[in-house]
KOLKEDO-621538 format. One record per atom (N, C-alpha, C): residue number from 1; residue in one letter; atom name; x, y, z. Coordinates in Angstrom, 1 decimal. Layout:
N
+-----+---+----+--------+--------+--------+
!   k ! r !  a !     px !     py !     pz !
+-----+---+----+--------+--------+--------+
! NUM ! A ! CA !      X !      Y !      Z !
...
+-----+---+----+--------+--------+--------+
END
This chain:
116
+-----+---+----+--------+--------+--------+
!   k ! r !  a !     px !     py !     pz !
+-----+---+----+--------+--------+--------+
!   1 ! M !  N !   -1.7 !  -18.9 !   25.4 !
!   1 ! M ! CA !   -1.2 !  -17.7 !   25.2 !
!   1 ! M !  C !   -0.9 !  -17.0 !   25.5 !
!   2 ! T !  N !    0.0 !  -15.6 !   26.3 !
!   2 ! T ! CA !    0.3 !  -15.0 !   27.0 !
!   2 ! T !  C !   -0.1 !  -13.7 !   26.5 !
!   3 ! K !  N !   -0.2 !  -12.8 !   27.4 !
!   3 ! K ! CA !   -0.9 !  -11.3 !   26.7 !
!   3 ! K !  C !    0.5 !  -10.4 !   26.2 !
!   4 ! E !  N !    1.7 !  -10.7 !   26.3 !
!   4 ! E ! CA !    2.9 !  -10.0 !   26.0 !
!   4 ! E !  C !    2.7 !  -11.1 !   24.6 !
!   5 ! L !  N !    2.2 !  -11.7 !   24.6 !
!   5 ! L ! CA !    2.7 !  -12.4 !   23.2 !
!   5 ! L !  C !    1.8 !  -12.1 !   21.8 !
!   6 ! E !  N !    0.8 !  -11.4 !   22.2 !
!   6 ! E ! CA !   -0.7 !  -11.0 !   22.0 !
!   6 ! E !  C !   -0.4 !   -9.8 !   21.5 !
!   7 ! T !  N !    0.0 !   -9.0 !   22.1 !
!   7 ! T ! CA !    0.1 !   -7.7 !   21.7 !
!   7 ! T !  C !    1.6 !   -7.0 !   20.7 !
!   8 ! K !  N !    2.2 !   -8.6 !   21.0 !
!   8 ! K ! CA !    3.4 !   -8.2 !   19.4 !
!   8 ! K !  C !    3.1 !   -7.8 !   18.2 !
!   9 ! P !  N !    3.9 !   -6.9 !   17.5 !
!   9 ! P ! CA !    3.8 !   -6.9 !   15.7 !
!   9 ! P !  C !    4.0 !   -8.2 !   15.5 !
!  10 ! R !  N !    3.4 !   -8.6 !   14.4 !
!  10 ! R ! CA !    2.9 !   -9.8 !   13.5 !
!  10 ! R !  C !    3.6 !   -9.3 !   12.0 !
!  11 ! G !  N !    4.3 !  -10.3 !   11.6 !
!  11 ! G ! CA !    4.9 !  -10.4 !   10.0 !
!  11 ! G !  C !    5.4 !   -8.7 !    9.9 !
!  12 ! K !  N !    5.2 !   -8.0 !    8.6 !
!  12 ! K ! CA !    5.9 !   -6.6 !    8.1 !
!  12 ! K !  C !    5.8 !   -5.7 !    9.5 !
!  13 ! S !  N !    4.5 !   -5.9 !    9.9 !
!  13 ! S ! CA !    4.7 !   -5.0 !   11.1 !
!  13 ! S !  C !    6.0 !   -5.3 !   11.9 !
!  14 ! R !  N !    6.0 !   -6.6 !   12.2 !
!  14 ! R ! CA !    7.2 !   -6.8 !   13.5 !
!  14 ! R !  C !    9.0 !   -6.6 !   12.9 !
!  15 ! L !  N !    8.8 !   -7.0 !   11.9 !
!  15 ! L ! CA !   10.0 !   -6.7 !   10.8 !
!  15 ! L !  C !   10.4 !   -4.8 !   11.0 !
!  16 ! R !  N !    9.6 !   -4.4 !   10.8 !
!  16 ! R ! CA !    9.6 !   -2.6 !   10.6 !
!  16 ! R !  C !    9.8 !   -2.6 !   11.8 !
!  17 ! S !  N !    9.1 !   -2.8 !   13.2 !
!  17 ! S ! CA !    9.5 !   -2.7 !   14.6 !
!  17 ! S !  C !   11.0 !   -3.0 !   15.1 !
!  18 ! E !  N !   11.5 !   -4.6 !   14.4 !
!  18 ! E ! CA !   13.2 !   -4.9 !   14.6 !
!  18 ! E !  C !   14.0 !   -3.5 !   14.0 !
!  19 ! I !  N !   13.6 !   -3.2 !   12.8 !
!  19 ! I ! CA !   14.5 !   -2.6 !   12.1 !
!  19 ! I !  C !   14.4 !   -1.1 !   12.5 !
!  20 ! V !  N !   13.3 !    0.2 !   13.4 !
!  20 ! V ! CA !   13.7 !    0.8 !   13.9 !
!  20 ! V !  C !   14.4 !    0.6 !   14.9 !
!  21 ! E !  N !   14.3 !   -0.2 !   15.8 !
!  21 ! E ! CA !   14.7 !   -0.3 !   16.9 !
!  21 ! E !  C !   16.5 !   -0.7 !   16.7 !
!  22 ! A !  N !   16.9 !   -1.4 !   15.8 !
!  22 ! A ! CA !   18.1 !   -1.4 !   14.8 !
!  22 ! A !  C !   18.7 !   -0.3 !   14.9 !
!  23 ! M !  N !   17.8 !    0.3 !   13.6 !
!  23 ! M ! CA !   18.6 !    2.3 !   13.7 !
!  23 ! M !  C !   18.7 !    2.6 !   14.7 !
!  24 ! R !  N !   18.0 !    2.6 !   15.6 !
!  24 ! R ! CA !   17.7 !    3.6 !   17.5 !
!  24 ! R !  C !   19.1 !    2.9 !   17.7 !
!  25 ! G !  N !   19.4 !    1.7 !   17.7 !
!  25 ! G ! CA !   20.4 !    0.9 !   18.8 !
!  25 ! G !  C !   21.9 !    1.7 !   17.9 !
!  26 ! L !  N !   21.8 !    1.9 !   16.3 !
!  26 ! L ! CA !   22.9 !    2.2 !   16.0 !
!  26 ! L !  C !   23.5 !    3.4 !   15.8 !
!  27 ! H !  N !   22.0 !    4.5 !   16.6 !
!  27 ! H ! CA !   22.5 !    6.0 !   16.5 !
!  27 ! H !  C !   22.6 !    5.9 !   18.0 !
!  28 ! K !  N !   22.5 !    5.3 !   19.0 !
!  28 ! K ! CA !   22.9 !    5.8 !   20.2 !
!  28 ! K !  C !   23.9 !    4.9 !   19.9 !
!  29 ! V !  N !   24.5 !    4.5 !   19.3 !
!  29 ! V ! CA !   26.2 !    3.9 !   19.8 !
!  29 ! V !  C !   26.9 !    5.3 !   18.8 !
!  30 ! G !  N !   26.3 !    6.1 !   17.9 !
!  30 ! G ! CA !   27.0 !    7.1 !   17.1 !
!  30 ! G !  C !   27.0 !    6.5 !   15.8 !
!  31 ! A !  N !   27.0 !    5.3 !   15.5 !
!  31 ! A ! CA !   26.9 !    4.6 !   14.2 !
!  31 ! A !  C !   26.3 !    5.4 !   12.8 !
!  32 ! V !  N !   25.2 !    6.0 !   13.3 !
!  32 ! V ! CA !   23.9 !    6.7 !   12.7 !
!  32 ! V !  C !   23.5 !    8.3 !   13.3 !
!  33 ! S !  N !   23.2 !    9.2 !   12.3 !
!  33 ! S ! CA !   23.7 !   10.4 !   12.7 !
!  33 ! S !  C !   21.9 !   10.7 !   12.7 !
!  34 ! D !  N !   21.5 !   11.8 !   13.4 !
!  34 ! D ! CA !   20.0 !   11.9 !   13.6 !
!  34 ! D !  C !   19.7 !   12.0 !   12.4 !
!  35 ! R !  N !   19.7 !   12.7 !   11.3 !
!  35 ! R ! CA !   19.4 !   13.0 !   10.0 !
!  35 ! R !  C !   18.9 !   11.7 !    9.6 !
!  36 ! D !  N !   20.0 !   10.6 !    9.7 !
!  36 ! D ! CA !   19.9 !    9.4 !    8.8 !
!  36 ! D !  C !   19.1 !    8.4 !    9.3 !
!  37 ! L !  N !   19.2 !    8.7 !   11.1 !
!  37 ! L ! CA !   18.1 !    8.0 !   11.6 !
!  37 ! L !  C !   16.3 !    8.2 !   11.2 !
!  38 ! E !  N !   16.2 !    9.7 !   10.9 !
!  38 ! E ! CA !   15.2 !   10.0 !   10.6 !
!  38 ! E !  C !   14.3 !    9.8 !    9.1 !
!  39 ! K !  N !   15.3 !   10.3 !    8.0 !
!  39 ! K ! CA !   15.4 !   10.0 !    6.9 !
!  39 ! K !  C !   15.1 !    7.9 !    6.5 !
!  40 ! T !  N !   16.1 !    6.9 !    7.3 !
!  40 ! T ! CA !   16.3 !    5.8 !    7.0 !
!  40 ! T !  C !   14.7 !    5.5 !    8.2 !
!  41 ! T !  N !   14.9 !    5.8 !    9.1 !
!  41 ! T ! CA !   13.6 !    4.8 !    9.7 !
!  41 ! T !  C !   12.0 !    5.1 !    8.8 !
!  42 ! L !  N !   11.8 !    6.5 !    8.0 !
!  42 ! L ! CA !   10.9 !    6.3 !    7.5 !
!  42 ! L !  C !   10.6 !    6.3 !    6.2 !
!  43 ! R !  N !   12.1 !    6.2 !    5.5 !
!  43 ! R ! CA !   12.0 !    5.2 !    4.3 !
!  43 ! R !  C !   11.3 !    3.8 !    4.4 !
!  44 ! M !  N !   12.3 !    3.1 !    5.7 !
!  44 ! M ! CA !   11.7 !    2.0 !    5.9 !
!  44 ! M !  C !   10.6 !    1.9 !    6.3 !
!  45 ! L !  N !    9.8 !    2.2 !    7.1 !
!  45 ! L ! CA !    8.6 !    2.0 !    7.4 !
!  45 ! L !  C !    7.6 !    2.3 !    6.5 !
!  46 ! G !  N !    8.0 !    3.3 !    5.7 !
!  46 ! G ! CA !    6.8 !    3.1 !    4.4 !
!  46 ! G !  C !    5.7 !    4.0 !    5.0 !
!  47 ! R !  N !    5.0 !    4.3 !    3.6 !
!  47 ! R ! CA !    3.5 !    5.3 !    3.9 !
!  47 ! R !  C !    2.5 !    4.6 !    4.7 !
!  48 ! D !  N !    2.3 !    3.0 !    4.9 !
!  48 ! D ! CA !    1.4 !    2.2 !    5.3 !
!  48 ! D !  C !    1.5 !    2.1 !    7.3 !
!  49 ! A !  N !    2.7 !    2.5 !    7.2 !
!  49 ! A ! CA !    3.1 !    2.3 !    8.7 !
!  49 ! A !  C !    2.6 !    4.1 !    9.2 !
!  50 ! L !  N !    2.5 !    4.6 !    8.7 !
!  50 ! L ! CA !    2.2 !    5.7 !    9.2 !
!  50 ! L !  C !    0.6 !    5.6 !    9.7 !
!  51 ! P !  N !    0.2 !    6.6 !   11.1 !
!  51 ! P ! CA !   -1.2 !    6.0 !   11.8 !
!  51 ! P !  C !   -2.1 !    7.2 !   10.4 !
!  52 ! K !  N !   -3.2 !    6.2 !   10.5 !
!  52 ! K ! CA !   -4.0 !    6.4 !    9.6 !
!  52 ! K !  C !   -5.6 !    7.7 !   10.6 !
!  53 ! V !  N !   -6.0 !    8.3 !    9.3 !
!  53 ! V ! CA !   -6.6 !    9.0 !   10.3 !
!  53 ! V !  C !   -7.9 !    8.9 !    9.6 !
!  54 ! E !  N !   -9.3 !    8.4 !   10.5 !
!  54 ! E ! CA !   -9.7 !    8.4 !   10.2 !
!  54 ! E !  C !  -10.9 !    9.6 !    9.6 !
!  55 ! P !  N !  -11.9 !   10.2 !    9.2 !
!  55 ! P ! CA !  -13.1 !   11.1 !    8.4 !
!  55 ! P !  C !  -13.9 !   11.0 !    9.4 !
!  56 ! M !  N !  -14.2 !   12.3 !    9.8 !
!  56 ! M ! CA !  -15.6 !   12.2 !   10.8 !
!  56 ! M !  C !  -17.0 !   13.1 !   10.5 !
!  57 ! S !  N !  -17.6 !   12.6 !   10.6 !
!  57 ! S ! CA !  -18.7 !   12.7 !   10.4 !
!  57 ! S !  C !  -18.9 !   14.1 !   11.1 !
!  58 ! P !  N !  -19.8 !   15.5 !   10.8 !
!  58 ! P ! CA !  -20.5 !   16.8 !   10.8 !
!  58 ! P !  C !  -20.5 !   16.3 !   12.3 !
!  59 ! A !  N !  -21.7 !   15.4 !   13.3 !
!  59 ! A ! CA !  -21.7 !   15.4 !   14.6 !
!  59 ! A !  C !  -20.8 !   15.1 !   15.4 !
!  60 ! E !  N !  -19.4 !   14.8 !   14.9 !
!  60 ! E ! CA !  -18.3 !   14.1 !   15.5 !
!  60 ! E !  C !  -17.5 !   15.1 !   15.6 !
!  61 ! I !  N !  -17.3 !   16.3 !   14.6 !
!  61 ! I ! CA !  -16.5 !   17.4 !   14.9 !
!  61 ! I !  C !  -17.4 !   18.3 !   15.6 !
!  62 ! A !  N !  -19.0 !   18.5 !   15.8 !
!  62 ! A ! CA !  -19.7 !   19.7 !   16.4 !
!  62 ! A !  C !  -18.8 !   19.1 !   17.8 !
!  63 ! A !  N !  -19.0 !   17.7 !   18.4 !
!  63 ! A ! CA !  -18.8 !   17.5 !   19.5 !
!  63 ! A !  C !  -17.4 !   17.4 !   20.0 !
!  64 ! V !  N !  -16.2 !   17.5 !   18.8 !
!  64 ! V ! CA !  -15.0 !   17.6 !   19.4 !
!  64 ! V !  C !  -15.0 !   18.9 !   19.6 !
!  65 ! R !  N !  -15.6 !   19.6 !   19.4 !
!  65 ! R ! CA !  -15.4 !   21.6 !   19.1 !
!  65 ! R !  C !  -16.4 !   21.4 !   20.8 !
!  66 ! E !  N !  -17.5 !   20.9 !   21.1 !
!  66 ! E ! CA !  -18.4 !   21.1 !   22.2 !
!  66 ! E !  C !  -17.6 !   20.8 !   23.3 !
!  67 ! R !  N !  -16.8 !   19.3 !   23.9 !
!  67 ! R ! CA !  -16.1 !   18.6 !   24.3 !
!  67 ! R !  C !  -15.0 !   19.9 !   24.8 !
!  68 ! A !  N !  -14.6 !   20.3 !   23.5 !
!  68 ! A ! CA !  -13.4 !   21.2 !   24.0 !
!  68 ! A !  C !  -13.6 !   22.8 !   25.0 !
!  69 ! G !  N !  -15.6 !   22.8 !   24.9 !
!  69 ! G ! CA !  -15.6 !   24.1 !   25.1 !
!  69 ! G !  C !  -15.3 !   25.6 !   24.4 !
!  70 ! V !  N !  -15.3 !   25.0 !   23.2 !
!  70 ! V ! CA !  -15.0 !   26.7 !   22.5 !
!  70 ! V !  C !  -16.0 !   26.9 !   21.4 !
!  71 ! S !  N !  -16.1 !   27.9 !   21.3 !
!  71 ! S ! CA !  -16.8 !   28.4 !   20.1 !
!  71 ! S !  C !  -16.5 !   28.2 !   18.9 !
!  72 ! Q !  N !  -17.0 !   27.9 !   17.3 !
!  72 ! Q ! CA !  -16.4 !   27.6 !   15.9 !
!  72 ! Q !  C !  -15.3 !   28.9 !   16.0 !
!  73 ! A !  N !  -15.5 !   29.7 !   16.3 !
!  73 ! A ! CA !  -14.1 !   30.9 !   16.1 !
!  73 ! A !  C !  -13.5 !   30.6 !   16.5 !
!  74 ! V !  N !  -13.1 !   30.1 !   18.1 !
!  74 ! V ! CA !  -11.9 !   29.8 !   18.3 !
!  74 ! V !  C !  -11.4 !   28.4 !   17.9 !
!  75 ! L !  N !  -12.4 !   27.5 !   17.5 !
!  75 ! L ! CA !  -11.4 !   26.3 !   17.0 !
!  75 ! L !  C !  -10.6 !   26.3 !   16.1 !
!  76 ! A !  N !  -11.8 !   27.0 !   15.0 !
!  76 ! A ! CA !  -10.9 !   27.2 !   13.8 !
!  76 ! A !  C !  -10.0 !   28.6 !   14.2 !
!  77 ! G !  N !   -9.4 !   29.4 !   15.2 !
!  77 ! G ! CA !   -8.3 !   30.2 !   15.1 !
!  77 ! G !  C !   -6.8 !   29.1 !   15.6 !
!  78 ! F !  N !   -7.7 !   28.1 !   16.5 !
!  78 ! F ! CA !   -6.9 !   26.6 !   16.6 !
!  78 ! F !  C !   -5.9 !   26.3 !   15.3 !
!  79 ! M !  N !   -6.7 !   25.9 !   15.2 !
!  79 ! M ! CA !   -6.7 !   25.1 !   14.0 !
!  79 ! M !  C !   -6.0 !   25.9 !   12.4 !
!  80 ! N !  N !   -6.5 !   27.2 !   12.3 !
!  80 ! N ! CA !   -5.8 !   28.1 !   11.3 !
!  80 ! N !  C !   -6.7 !   28.0 !   10.0 !
!  81 ! V !  N !   -8.1 !   28.1 !    9.9 !
!  81 ! V ! CA !   -8.8 !   27.5 !    9.0 !
!  81 ! V !  C !   -9.6 !   28.8 !    9.5 !
!  82 ! A !  N !  -10.5 !   29.0 !    8.4 !
!  82 ! A ! CA !  -12.0 !   30.0 !    8.5 !
!  82 ! A !  C !  -12.8 !   29.5 !    9.0 !
!  83 ! V !  N !  -13.8 !   30.6 !    9.9 !
!  83 ! V ! CA !  -14.8 !   30.5 !   10.8 !
!  83 ! V !  C !  -15.8 !   29.5 !    9.6 !
!  84 ! N !  N !  -16.2 !   30.2 !    8.7 !
!  84 ! N ! CA !  -17.0 !   29.8 !    7.4 !
!  84 ! N !  C !  -16.7 !   28.0 !    7.3 !
!  85 ! T !  N !  -15.3 !   27.8 !    7.8 !
!  85 ! T ! CA !  -15.0 !   26.4 !    7.0 !
!  85 ! T !  C !  -15.0 !   25.5 !    8.1 !
!  86 ! L !  N !  -14.9 !   25.7 !    9.0 !
!  86 ! L ! CA !  -15.5 !   24.8 !   10.1 !
!  86 ! L !  C !  -17.2 !   24.6 !   10.4 !
!  87 ! S !  N !  -17.6 !   25.8 !    9.9 !
!  87 ! S ! CA !  -19.0 !   25.6 !   10.1 !
!  87 ! S !  C !  -19.4 !   24.9 !    8.8 !
!  88 ! Q !  N !  -18.7 !   25.1 !    7.4 !
!  88 ! Q ! CA !  -19.6 !   23.8 !    6.5 !
!  88 ! Q !  C !  -19.3 !   22.8 !    6.8 !
!  89 ! W !  N !  -18.3 !   22.4 !    7.8 !
!  89 ! W ! CA !  -17.7 !   20.6 !    8.2 !
!  89 ! W !  C !  -19.0 !   20.3 !    9.1 !
!  90 ! E !  N !  -19.2 !   21.5 !   10.2 !
!  90 ! E ! CA !  -20.0 !   20.9 !   11.2 !
!  90 ! E !  C !  -21.4 !   20.7 !   10.4 !
!  91 ! R !  N !  -22.0 !   21.4 !    9.4 !
!  91 ! R ! CA !  -23.5 !   21.1 !    8.7 !
!  91 ! R !  C !  -23.2 !   19.9 !    7.9 !
!  92 ! G !  N !  -21.9 !   19.7 !    6.9 !
!  92 ! G ! CA !  -21.8 !   18.2 !    6.1 !
!  92 ! G !  C !  -21.7 !   19.0 !    5.2 !
!  93 ! E !  N !  -21.4 !   20.6 !    4.9 !
!  93 ! E ! CA !  -21.5 !   20.7 !    3.1 !
!  93 ! E !  C !  -19.9 !   20.5 !    2.5 !
!  94 ! R !  N !  -18.8 !   20.5 !    3.8 !
!  94 ! R ! CA !  -18.0 !   20.2 !    3.2 !
!  94 ! R !  C !  -17.0 !   18.9 !    4.1 !
!  95 ! Q !  N !  -16.0 !   18.0 !    4.2 !
!  95 ! Q ! CA !  -15.4 !   17.3 !    4.5 !
!  95 ! Q !  C !  -14.1 !   18.0 !    4.8 !
!  96 ! P !  N !  -13.8 !   18.0 !    6.2 !
!  96 ! P ! CA !  -12.1 !   18.4 !    6.4 !
!  96 ! P !  C !  -11.0 !   17.1 !    5.9 !
!  97 ! T !  N !  -10.2 !   17.6 !    5.5 !
!  97 ! T ! CA !   -9.2 !   16.3 !    4.8 !
!  97 ! T !  C !   -7.7 !   17.3 !    5.4 !
!  98 ! G !  N !   -6.5 !   15.9 !    5.0 !
!  98 ! G ! CA !   -5.3 !   16.6 !    5.0 !
!  98 ! G !  C !   -4.7 !   17.2 !    6.5 !
!  99 ! A !  N !   -4.1 !   17.8 !    6.6 !
!  99 ! A ! CA !   -3.8 !   18.3 !    8.1 !
!  99 ! A !  C !   -4.9 !   18.8 !    8.7 !
! 100 ! A !  N !   -6.3 !   19.5 !    8.4 !
! 100 ! A ! CA !   -7.1 !   19.9 !    9.1 !
! 100 ! A !  C !   -7.9 !   18.6 !    9.9 !
! 101 ! L !  N !   -7.9 !   17.8 !    8.9 !
! 101 ! L ! CA !   -8.3 !   16.1 !    9.7 !
! 101 ! L !  C !   -7.6 !   15.9 !   10.7 !
! 102 ! K !  N !   -6.0 !   15.8 !   10.3 !
! 102 ! K ! CA !   -5.6 !   15.2 !   11.4 !
! 102 ! K !  C !   -5.3 !   16.1 !   12.5 !
! 103 ! L !  N !   -5.7 !   17.3 !   12.6 !
! 103 ! L ! CA !   -5.6 !   18.9 !   13.4 !
! 103 ! L !  C !   -6.6 !   17.9 !   14.6 !
! 104 ! L !  N !   -7.8 !   17.9 !   14.1 !
! 104 ! L ! CA !   -9.7 !   17.4 !   14.7 !
! 104 ! L !  C !   -9.4 !   16.5 !   15.5 !
! 105 ! N !  N !   -8.6 !   15.2 !   14.7 !
! 105 ! N ! CA !   -8.1 !   14.0 !   15.5 !
! 105 ! N !  C !   -7.3 !   14.4 !   16.7 !
! 106 ! V !  N !   -6.4 !   15.0 !   16.5 !
! 106 ! V ! CA !   -5.6 !   15.5 !   17.5 !
! 106 ! V !  C !   -6.3 !   15.8 !   19.2 !
! 107 ! V !  N !   -7.5 !   16.7 !   18.6 !
! 107 ! V ! CA !   -8.1 !   17.3 !   19.2 !
! 107 ! V !  C !   -8.8 !   16.6 !   20.0 !
! 108 ! K !  N !   -9.8 !   16.0 !   19.0 !
! 108 ! K ! CA !  -10.2 !   14.6 !   19.8 !
! 108 ! K !  C !   -9.5 !   13.7 !   20.6 !
! 109 ! H !  N !   -8.5 !   13.2 !   20.9 !
! 109 ! H ! CA !   -7.9 !   12.4 !   21.0 !
! 109 ! H !  C !   -6.8 !   13.2 !   22.5 !
! 110 ! N !  N !   -6.5 !   14.1 !   22.4 !
! 110 ! N ! CA !   -5.8 !   14.9 !   23.5 !
! 110 ! N !  C !   -5.7 !   16.1 !   24.0 !
! 111 ! G !  N !   -7.3 !   16.9 !   23.1 !
! 111 ! G ! CA !   -7.7 !   18.2 !   23.9 !
! 111 ! G !  C !   -7.3 !   19.2 !   22.9 !
! 112 ! L !  N !   -7.5 !   20.6 !   23.4 !
! 112 ! L ! CA !   -7.3 !   21.7 !   22.4 !
! 112 ! L !  C !   -6.1 !   22.1 !   23.0 !
! 113 ! D !  N !   -5.5 !   21.8 !   24.2 !
! 113 ! D ! CA !   -4.2 !   22.0 !   25.1 !
! 113 ! D !  C !   -3.6 !   21.6 !   23.7 !
! 114 ! A !  N !   -3.3 !   20.4 !   23.3 !
! 114 ! A ! CA !   -2.5 !   19.5 !   22.1 !
! 114 ! A !  C !   -2.1 !   20.6 !   21.0 !
! 115 ! L !  N !   -2.7 !   21.6 !   20.9 !
! 115 ! L ! CA !   -2.3 !   22.6 !   19.7 !
! 115 ! L !  C !   -1.9 !   24.0 !   20.2 !
! 116 ! R !  N !   -2.1 !   23.9 !   21.2 !
! 116 ! R ! CA !   -0.7 !   25.4 !   22.1 !
! 116 ! R !  C !    0.4 !   25.3 !   22.0 !
+-----+---+----+--------+--------+--------+
END
C-alpha cells in the first residue's frame, strides 16, 4: 500500500471530506453563497468532525506557560481569565474547560503569538 493511500480518510470521514470538497467547488463557481457554504459544511460535518481538545494536567499547563516564557499574570491576561484561575489550574484545584482549554491547546501547539 502506498503512503498516499494510507493517509486518505476512510468511511464516514471520506464521505464528509468529499461533501466538503463538493460544496467548495459549488462555492467557487458561484452556485453556493459564503453563508450557505459555512452553514452547510458545519451541518454536514457534524459535531464529531470538529477537533477534539484533550484535557491537560496541571504540570502540562505550567509547562505550556513556561515554554511561552511568561508569568501566570501574562498568560491569564492573554486568555482573559483571572490569575487565580490559572494558578488553580496549575495546582490541580480546578480544570480548564471549554474555550479556556482550547486556548491552552492553541498556545501549546502554536505559541503565545497565536493569541495576539
